[in-house]
HTML snippet that shows the backbone in 3Dmol.js (N, CA, C, O; Angstrom):
<script src="https://3Dmol.org/build/3Dmol-min.js"></script>
<div id="view" style="width:600px;height:400px;position:relative"></div>
<script>
const pdb = `
ATOM      1  N   ASP A   1     -66.667  60.201  71.525  1.00  0.00           N
ATOM      2  CA  ASP A   1     -66.548  59.592  72.844  1.00  0.00           C
ATOM      3  C   ASP A   1     -65.083  59.229  73.086  1.00  0.00           C
ATOM      4  O   ASP A   1     -64.541  58.386  72.371  1.00  0.00           O
ATOM      5  N   PRO A   2     -64.433  59.836  74.068  1.00  0.00           N
ATOM      6  CA  PRO A   2     -63.007  59.582  74.317  1.00  0.00           C
ATOM      7  C   PRO A   2     -62.695  58.165  74.782  1.00  0.00           C
ATOM      8  O   PRO A   2     -61.529  57.772  74.820  1.00  0.00           O
ATOM      9  N   LYS A   3     -63.720  57.393  75.136  1.00  0.00           N
ATOM     10  CA  LYS A   3     -63.480  56.011  75.564  1.00  0.00           C
ATOM     11  C   LYS A   3     -63.298  55.073  74.375  1.00  0.00           C
ATOM     12  O   LYS A   3     -62.799  53.958  74.531  1.00  0.00           O
ATOM     13  N   LEU A   4     -63.698  55.521  73.197  1.00  0.00           N
ATOM     14  CA  LEU A   4     -63.569  54.710  71.989  1.00  0.00           C
ATOM     15  C   LEU A   4     -62.220  54.975  71.318  1.00  0.00           C
ATOM     16  O   LEU A   4     -61.713  56.095  71.374  1.00  0.00           O
ATOM     17  N   PRO A   5     -61.643  53.967  70.691  1.00  0.00           N
ATOM     18  CA  PRO A   5     -60.356  54.165  70.007  1.00  0.00           C
ATOM     19  C   PRO A   5     -60.476  55.163  68.856  1.00  0.00           C
ATOM     20  O   PRO A   5     -61.499  55.226  68.175  1.00  0.00           O
ATOM     21  N   TYR A   6     -59.427  55.930  68.657  1.00  0.00           N
ATOM     22  CA  TYR A   6     -59.332  56.889  67.560  1.00  0.00           C
ATOM     23  C   TYR A   6     -58.121  56.483  66.726  1.00  0.00           C
ATOM     24  O   TYR A   6     -56.988  56.600  67.193  1.00  0.00           O
ATOM     25  N   HIS A   7     -58.337  56.018  65.528  1.00  0.00           N
ATOM     26  CA  HIS A   7     -57.263  55.484  64.674  1.00  0.00           C
ATOM     27  C   HIS A   7     -56.455  54.432  65.425  1.00  0.00           C
ATOM     28  O   HIS A   7     -55.224  54.432  65.384  1.00  0.00           O
ATOM     29  N   ASP A   8     -57.157  53.544  66.104  1.00  0.00           N
ATOM     30  CA  ASP A   8     -56.580  52.423  66.858  1.00  0.00           C
ATOM     31  C   ASP A   8     -55.853  52.837  68.137  1.00  0.00           C
ATOM     32  O   ASP A   8     -55.141  52.018  68.717  1.00  0.00           O
ATOM     33  N   PHE A   9     -56.008  54.073  68.594  1.00  0.00           N
ATOM     34  CA  PHE A   9     -55.402  54.529  69.841  1.00  0.00           C
ATOM     35  C   PHE A   9     -56.483  54.931  70.830  1.00  0.00           C
ATOM     36  O   PHE A   9     -57.487  55.537  70.455  1.00  0.00           O
ATOM     37  N   ILE A  10     -56.273  54.591  72.093  1.00  0.00           N
ATOM     38  CA  ILE A  10     -57.152  55.059  73.158  1.00  0.00           C
ATOM     39  C   ILE A  10     -56.666  56.450  73.562  1.00  0.00           C
ATOM     40  O   ILE A  10     -55.480  56.645  73.826  1.00  0.00           O
ATOM     41  N   LEU A  11     -57.577  57.404  73.608  1.00  0.00           N
ATOM     42  CA  LEU A  11     -57.203  58.770  73.973  1.00  0.00           C
ATOM     43  C   LEU A  11     -56.891  58.847  75.463  1.00  0.00           C
ATOM     44  O   LEU A  11     -57.691  58.432  76.302  1.00  0.00           O
ATOM     45  N   GLU A  12     -55.727  59.380  75.773  1.00  0.00           N
ATOM     46  CA  GLU A  12     -55.293  59.527  77.157  1.00  0.00           C
ATOM     47  C   GLU A  12     -55.566  60.958  77.616  1.00  0.00           C
ATOM     48  O   GLU A  12     -55.456  61.896  76.826  1.00  0.00           O
ATOM     49  N   ASP A  13     -55.912  61.122  78.855  1.00  0.00           N
ATOM     50  CA  ASP A  13     -56.113  62.450  79.450  1.00  0.00           C
ATOM     51  C   ASP A  13     -57.146  63.286  78.698  1.00  0.00           C
ATOM     52  O   ASP A  13     -56.950  64.489  78.526  1.00  0.00           O
ATOM     53  N   ALA A  14     -58.216  62.688  78.257  1.00  0.00           N
ATOM     54  CA  ALA A  14     -59.234  63.412  77.493  1.00  0.00           C
ATOM     55  C   ALA A  14     -59.916  64.497  78.319  1.00  0.00           C
ATOM     56  O   ALA A  14     -60.403  65.479  77.759  1.00  0.00           O
ATOM     57  N   ALA A  15     -59.958  64.339  79.631  1.00  0.00           N
ATOM     58  CA  ALA A  15     -60.611  65.327  80.488  1.00  0.00           C
ATOM     59  C   ALA A  15     -59.636  66.386  81.005  1.00  0.00           C
ATOM     60  O   ALA A  15     -60.033  67.281  81.752  1.00  0.00           O
ATOM     61  N   SER A  16     -58.388  66.292  80.619  1.00  0.00           N
ATOM     62  CA  SER A  16     -57.378  67.236  81.098  1.00  0.00           C
ATOM     63  C   SER A  16     -57.609  68.621  80.504  1.00  0.00           C
ATOM     64  O   SER A  16     -58.045  68.749  79.360  1.00  0.00           O
ATOM     65  N   LYS A  17     -57.317  69.644  81.278  1.00  0.00           N
ATOM     66  CA  LYS A  17     -57.437  71.020  80.796  1.00  0.00           C
ATOM     67  C   LYS A  17     -56.177  71.447  80.049  1.00  0.00           C
ATOM     68  O   LYS A  17     -56.162  72.488  79.393  1.00  0.00           O
ATOM     69  N   LYS A  18     -55.123  70.643  80.151  1.00  0.00           N
ATOM     70  CA  LYS A  18     -53.849  70.948  79.520  1.00  0.00           C
ATOM     71  C   LYS A  18     -53.654  70.031  78.313  1.00  0.00           C
ATOM     72  O   LYS A  18     -53.809  68.814  78.419  1.00  0.00           O
ATOM     73  N   CYS A  19     -53.319  70.613  77.185  1.00  0.00           N
ATOM     74  CA  CYS A  19     -53.111  69.840  75.965  1.00  0.00           C
ATOM     75  C   CYS A  19     -51.634  69.468  75.859  1.00  0.00           C
ATOM     76  O   CYS A  19     -50.770  70.337  75.738  1.00  0.00           O
ATOM     77  N   VAL A  20     -51.357  68.166  75.906  1.00  0.00           N
ATOM     78  CA  VAL A  20     -49.984  67.680  75.827  1.00  0.00           C
ATOM     79  C   VAL A  20     -49.875  66.744  74.633  1.00  0.00           C
ATOM     80  O   VAL A  20     -50.579  65.737  74.553  1.00  0.00           O
ATOM     81  N   MET A  21     -48.991  67.085  73.711  1.00  0.00           N
ATOM     82  CA  MET A  21     -48.770  66.238  72.544  1.00  0.00           C
ATOM     83  C   MET A  21     -47.939  65.037  72.972  1.00  0.00           C
ATOM     84  O   MET A  21     -46.870  65.192  73.563  1.00  0.00           O
ATOM     85  N   LYS A  22     -48.436  63.838  72.671  1.00  0.00           N
ATOM     86  CA  LYS A  22     -47.735  62.609  73.044  1.00  0.00           C
ATOM     87  C   LYS A  22     -47.324  61.856  71.787  1.00  0.00           C
ATOM     88  O   LYS A  22     -48.057  61.816  70.798  1.00  0.00           O
ATOM     89  N   GLU A  23     -46.142  61.265  71.846  1.00  0.00           N
ATOM     90  CA  GLU A  23     -45.617  60.513  70.713  1.00  0.00           C
ATOM     91  C   GLU A  23     -46.352  59.186  70.566  1.00  0.00           C
ATOM     92  O   GLU A  23     -46.550  58.461  71.542  1.00  0.00           O
ATOM     93  N   LYS A  24     -46.747  58.883  69.357  1.00  0.00           N
ATOM     94  CA  LYS A  24     -47.425  57.624  69.047  1.00  0.00           C
ATOM     95  C   LYS A  24     -46.699  56.974  67.878  1.00  0.00           C
ATOM     96  O   LYS A  24     -46.225  57.660  66.972  1.00  0.00           O
ATOM     97  N   LYS A  25     -46.615  55.660  67.903  1.00  0.00           N
ATOM     98  CA  LYS A  25     -45.969  54.935  66.810  1.00  0.00           C
ATOM     99  C   LYS A  25     -46.931  53.894  66.262  1.00  0.00           C
ATOM    100  O   LYS A  25     -47.616  53.200  67.014  1.00  0.00           O
ATOM    101  N   LYS A  26     -46.970  53.798  64.937  1.00  0.00           N
ATOM    102  CA  LYS A  26     -47.850  52.840  64.281  1.00  0.00           C
ATOM    103  C   LYS A  26     -47.278  52.518  62.903  1.00  0.00           C
ATOM    104  O   LYS A  26     -46.975  53.420  62.121  1.00  0.00           O
ATOM    105  N   PHE A  27     -47.135  51.239  62.617  1.00  0.00           N
ATOM    106  CA  PHE A  27     -46.664  50.775  61.310  1.00  0.00           C
ATOM    107  C   PHE A  27     -45.340  51.427  60.900  1.00  0.00           C
ATOM    108  O   PHE A  27     -45.156  51.784  59.736  1.00  0.00           O
ATOM    109  N   GLY A  28     -44.415  51.583  61.863  1.00  0.00           N
ATOM    110  CA  GLY A  28     -43.107  52.139  61.552  1.00  0.00           C
ATOM    111  C   GLY A  28     -43.080  53.643  61.411  1.00  0.00           C
ATOM    112  O   GLY A  28     -42.041  54.205  61.064  1.00  0.00           O
ATOM    113  N   GLU A  29     -44.187  54.309  61.668  1.00  0.00           N
ATOM    114  CA  GLU A  29     -44.243  55.772  61.591  1.00  0.00           C
ATOM    115  C   GLU A  29     -44.409  56.347  62.985  1.00  0.00           C
ATOM    116  O   GLU A  29     -44.995  55.710  63.860  1.00  0.00           O
ATOM    117  N   THR A  30     -43.898  57.543  63.191  1.00  0.00           N
ATOM    118  CA  THR A  30     -44.028  58.236  64.466  1.00  0.00           C
ATOM    119  C   THR A  30     -44.805  59.526  64.233  1.00  0.00           C
ATOM    120  O   THR A  30     -44.523  60.269  63.293  1.00  0.00           O
ATOM    121  N   PHE A  31     -45.783  59.784  65.090  1.00  0.00           N
ATOM    122  CA  PHE A  31     -46.519  61.039  65.010  1.00  0.00           C
ATOM    123  C   PHE A  31     -46.925  61.449  66.411  1.00  0.00           C
ATOM    124  O   PHE A  31     -46.771  60.678  67.359  1.00  0.00           O
ATOM    125  N   PHE A  32     -47.438  62.650  66.544  1.00  0.00           N
ATOM    126  CA  PHE A  32     -47.834  63.183  67.840  1.00  0.00           C
ATOM    127  C   PHE A  32     -49.315  63.525  67.813  1.00  0.00           C
ATOM    128  O   PHE A  32     -49.837  64.014  66.811  1.00  0.00           O
ATOM    129  N   MET A  33     -49.979  63.262  68.928  1.00  0.00           N
ATOM    130  CA  MET A  33     -51.395  63.607  69.040  1.00  0.00           C
ATOM    131  C   MET A  33     -51.716  63.965  70.488  1.00  0.00           C
ATOM    132  O   MET A  33     -51.031  63.526  71.412  1.00  0.00           O
ATOM    133  N   CYS A  34     -52.752  64.755  70.674  1.00  0.00           N
ATOM    134  CA  CYS A  34     -53.221  65.083  72.018  1.00  0.00           C
ATOM    135  C   CYS A  34     -54.702  64.718  72.106  1.00  0.00           C
ATOM    136  O   CYS A  34     -55.362  64.506  71.089  1.00  0.00           O
ATOM    137  N   SER A  35     -55.205  64.649  73.318  1.00  0.00           N
ATOM    138  CA  SER A  35     -56.595  64.232  73.527  1.00  0.00           C
ATOM    139  C   SER A  35     -57.516  65.392  73.863  1.00  0.00           C
ATOM    140  O   SER A  35     -58.689  65.178  74.168  1.00  0.00           O
ATOM    141  N   CYS A  36     -57.006  66.611  73.812  1.00  0.00           N
ATOM    142  CA  CYS A  36     -57.840  67.747  74.217  1.00  0.00           C
ATOM    143  C   CYS A  36     -58.776  68.187  73.106  1.00  0.00           C
ATOM    144  O   CYS A  36     -59.545  69.131  73.285  1.00  0.00           O
TER     145      CYS A  36
END
`;
const viewer = $3Dmol.createViewer("view");
viewer.addModel(pdb, "pdb");
viewer.setStyle({}, {cartoon: {color: "spectrum"}});
viewer.zoomTo();
viewer.render();
</script>
């Protein structure tokens, strides 16, 4: 369910047809994730 947090992040643009990697930061680390 895209409304529930995934690893403490709310998924943005879960219904989008375009997959866009977005930068996320947590505990001093940077990573990228998409909601598609």
